[in-house]
Residue, then its C-alpha position, 0 to 999 in steps of 0.5 A: m532502473l533494475s534495482r527499482l523494479i527489484l525493490l517494487a517486486v520485493q515490496l509487493v510480495v513482503a506487503w501482501f504476504g506479511a500484512p495479514y500477519i500484522v493485521r490479525y493483532i489489531p483488535g476491534m477493526g470491524r468495517m474499517e478493516i480496509f483502512v487499517y490494511a491501508a496503513v500496515f501496507a504503507v508501513v510495510v512497504w516503506i520499511v522494505g524500501l528503508v531496508l533494501s536501500q542499504v542492500l541495493r545500489d543507486m537507491g537513496q533512504p526513503s524519508s518520513a514524507t515517503l511514509v506520509s506519501a504512501l499512507v495518504v495515497g493507500l487511504i485514499a485508494a481504500a476510501i475510493y473503493t469503499w465509497l465511490p460505488m455509493f455515489v456512483p453506482e456505475a463504478k462497481r461495474v468498472m472496477l476490477n474483480l480483485q480482492e479489495k485489499v489489492y487496492p490499498l496495496i496499489g495506492a501505498l506502492i504508488g504513494y512510495h514510488i511517486r514521492r521517490 
């Protein structure tokens, strides 16, 4: 249990601070920047999980299905943040005052840990 919490904390920190360095090399994002962040967050979370599975005991290696799960849930979180307020105007009031990049990161982490 402790190793899973350590994994979650390291994934959160590395993805949050590492993704902007990766995304700045991807040209022509425009309005779809949040979806690019969702994909980068999912890959970074998966790679950190792959590396830490070698270091931490009681952790199995994540499979490619884990990567797909993190990617899909991260993209769904980005889509909900982007398009839900257009269809349900009250949703903007309910959403927390967080940066827009937090939502795909949380989605990628949930997708990774659901599959694990």
